[in-house]
C-alpha positions in Angstrom: -44.6 -76.7 72.7 -45.1 -74.4 75.6 -48.7 -74.0 74.3 -48.9 -77.7 74.3 -47.5 -78.2 78.0 -49.7 -75.4 79.6 -52.8 -77.0 77.5 -52.4 -80.5 79.2 -51.6 -79.0 82.2 -54.6 -77.0 82.3 -56.3 -80.1 81.2 -55.5 -81.8 84.4 -56.2 -79.5 86.5 -59.7 -78.9 84.8 -60.7 -82.9 84.9 -58.6 -83.7 88.2 -56.4 -85.6 86.6 -52.5 -86.2 88.5 -51.5 -87.4 85.3 -51.4 -86.1 81.9 -49.4 -87.4 78.7 -49.3 -86.0 74.6 -48.3 -87.9 71.9 -47.3 -87.1 68.5 -47.3 -89.0 65.5 -44.0 -89.3 63.8 -42.9 -88.5 60.7 -43.9 -91.8 59.3 -47.1 -91.6 60.7 -46.7 -95.5 62.3 -45.1 -94.6 65.6 -46.3 -92.5 68.3 -44.4 -90.4 70.9 -44.4 -89.3 73.9 -43.5 -85.5 74.0 -45.3 -83.8 77.2 -45.9 -85.5 80.5 -46.7 -84.4 83.5 -47.3 -86.6 86.9 -44.9 -89.4 87.0 -41.7 -90.1 87.6 -39.8 -90.3 84.1 -38.5 -93.9 85.0 -42.1 -95.4 85.4 -43.1 -93.7 81.9 -39.9 -95.1 79.6 -41.8 -98.1 78.3 -44.6 -96.2 77.0 -42.6 -93.0 75.6 -42.8 -94.7 72.0 -45.9 -96.4 70.9 -46.3 -98.2 67.5 -49.5 -97.4 65.6 -50.3 -101.1 65.4 -49.4 -101.6 69.1 -52.5 -103.0 71.6 -52.1 -99.7 73.8 -54.9 -97.4 75.1 -53.7 -94.5 73.2 -53.2 -96.2 69.8 -56.5 -97.8 70.1 -57.6 -94.4 70.7 -56.2 -93.2 67.4 -57.5 -96.0 65.2 -60.9 -96.1 66.2 -61.4 -92.5 66.7 -63.1 -92.6 69.9 -62.6 -92.0 73.6 -60.8 -94.7 75.5 -61.9 -95.4 79.2 -60.3 -97.6 81.9 -62.6 -97.2 85.1 -60.1 -99.0 87.2 -57.7 -101.8 87.9 -59.7 -104.7 86.7 -60.7 -103.1 83.1 -57.1 -102.3 83.0 -55.8 -106.0 84.0 -58.8 -107.3 81.6 -57.8 -105.2 78.3 -54.3 -104.3 78.9 -52.5 -106.9 80.8 -48.9 -105.3 80.1 -50.1 -101.9 81.1 -51.2 -103.4 84.6 -48.1 -104.9 84.9 -45.7 -102.1 84.6 -48.3 -100.1 86.6 -49.3 -102.6 89.6 -51.3 -99.6 91.7 -55.2 -99.0 91.3 -55.9 -96.4 88.7 -58.3 -95.0 85.9 -56.9 -94.1 82.6 -58.4 -92.2 79.1 -56.9 -91.8 76.2 -58.2 -89.7 73.1 -57.2 -88.9 69.8 -55.6 -85.1 69.2 -57.6 -84.2 66.1 -58.6 -80.9 64.0 -61.0 -81.7 61.0 -59.4 -84.7 59.6 -56.2 -84.6 60.5 -54.6 -86.6 63.3 -51.8 -85.0 65.5 -51.5 -87.4 68.2 -53.1 -88.6 71.6 -54.0 -87.4 75.0 -53.5 -90.0 78.0 -55.2 -88.6 81.2 -54.7 -90.7 84.5 -56.5 -90.6 87.7 -56.0 -92.1 91.4 -58.0 -95.5 92.0 -60.0 -93.1 94.5 -61.7 -92.2 91.0 -65.3 -93.6 90.1 -65.4 -96.1 88.0 -67.5 -94.0 85.2 -66.4 -90.5 83.5 -69.1 -88.4 84.5 -70.6 -86.0 81.1 -68.6 -82.9 82.4 -65.1 -85.0 82.4 -66.1 -86.5 78.7 -67.0 -82.7 77.5 -63.8 -81.3 79.2 -61.7 -84.2 77.9 -63.2 -83.8 74.2 -62.4 -79.7 74.4 -59.0 -80.4 75.5 -58.4 -83.0 72.6 -59.5 -80.1 70.0 -57.9 -77.4 71.7 -54.2 -79.6 71.2 -55.8 -80.3 67.8 -56.3 -76.6 67.0 -52.5 -75.6 68.4 -50.9 -78.6 66.2 -53.0 -77.0 63.3 -52.0 -73.5 63.8 -48.5 -74.7 64.7 -48.3 -76.4 60.6 -49.6 -73.4 59.4 -47.0 -71.1 60.5 -44.4 -73.1 59.7 -43.5 -74.0 63.7 -44.8 -77.6 63.7 -42.9 -79.3 66.8 -41.4 -82.5 66.3 -42.6 -85.6 67.2 -39.1 -87.1 67.1 -37.5 -85.1 70.1 -37.0 -85.6 73.9 -40.0 -85.4 76.4 -40.7 -82.2 78.1 -40.9 -83.3 81.9 -43.9 -80.9 83.1 -44.7 -79.9 86.6 -48.1 -81.1 87.4 -50.5 -78.4 88.4 -50.7 -77.2 91.9 -53.2 -79.1 94.4 -55.5 -76.7 95.5 -56.1 -76.0 99.1 -59.1 -76.1 101.4 -61.1 -78.1 104.0 -61.0 -81.8 104.1 -63.4 -83.0 101.3 -63.8 -86.5 102.4 -64.5 -88.5 105.6 -60.9 -90.1 105.4 -59.4 -86.6 105.4 -61.7 -85.7 108.6 -60.9 -88.9 110.1 -56.8 -88.2 109.5 -57.3 -84.6 110.9 -58.4 -85.9 114.4 -55.6 -88.3 114.9 -52.5 -87.3 117.5 -49.9 -87.3 114.8 -49.6 -85.5 111.4 -50.3 -87.0 108.6 -49.6 -86.5 104.8 -49.6 -88.8 101.4 -47.7 -88.3 98.5 -49.0 -89.5 94.6 -46.8 -91.5 92.1 -44.4 -88.7 91.5 -43.5 -88.5 95.3 -45.4 -85.2 95.5 -47.3 -84.1 98.6 -51.0 -84.5 97.5 -52.9 -84.2 101.1 -51.1 -82.8 104.9 -53.2 -82.5 107.9 -52.9 -79.1 110.1 -51.3 -81.0 112.5 -48.5 -82.3 110.1 -48.5 -78.7 108.7 -48.2 -76.9 112.4 -45.1 -80.0 113.1 -42.9 -79.0 109.9 -43.6 -75.1 111.1 -45.2 -74.0 107.7 -48.3 -73.8 106.1 -49.9 -76.5 104.1 -50.1 -74.3 100.7 -46.3 -74.4 100.8 -46.0 -78.4 101.1 -49.3 -79.3 98.9 -47.9 -80.4 95.4 -44.1 -80.3 96.6 -41.9 -83.4 97.5 -40.5 -83.8 100.9 
């Protein structure tokens, strides 16, 4: 499980996703159970901790069709998965992929980005998600061969998201916020600081690197 957690978080870091989740097939192979979750509060994810394979959801559809499911914004989410749009009523993009090794399907991967993500996945992002899904599948196959297969019927492991990278502002809006007389910060859905101006850091008496990725 530790290796699966590290791989999911590394995939979030490599793709810039702010939410990651790994589902595994239960023993009867008709239900997906969420075993790893990062970047979102537990109460938000609770309705999606168990998903039937015949259920109309991104991860179940990705497994049935053996293809990457991509929702490039709130319009696509509402059009294809209205129930998901009701539970998560804020702009985001989402990708779901089957976790496989050879002909064996072990589960599904879900990654989510904030609404600022472009409506299309880049070629590099698609390649990274594909590599990540195969890596998770290989870990599951190795665990199976070694008699250490993680159970899909246990509790969900909540994993901290990857550290937010520090550096100079990368967007015009960030540069504008730096020029405001007061301090500014922004939180993600998990309540962690993902942006903070230099002025805010000075007012709080600490370095930006000690604030990013943490809750207030």
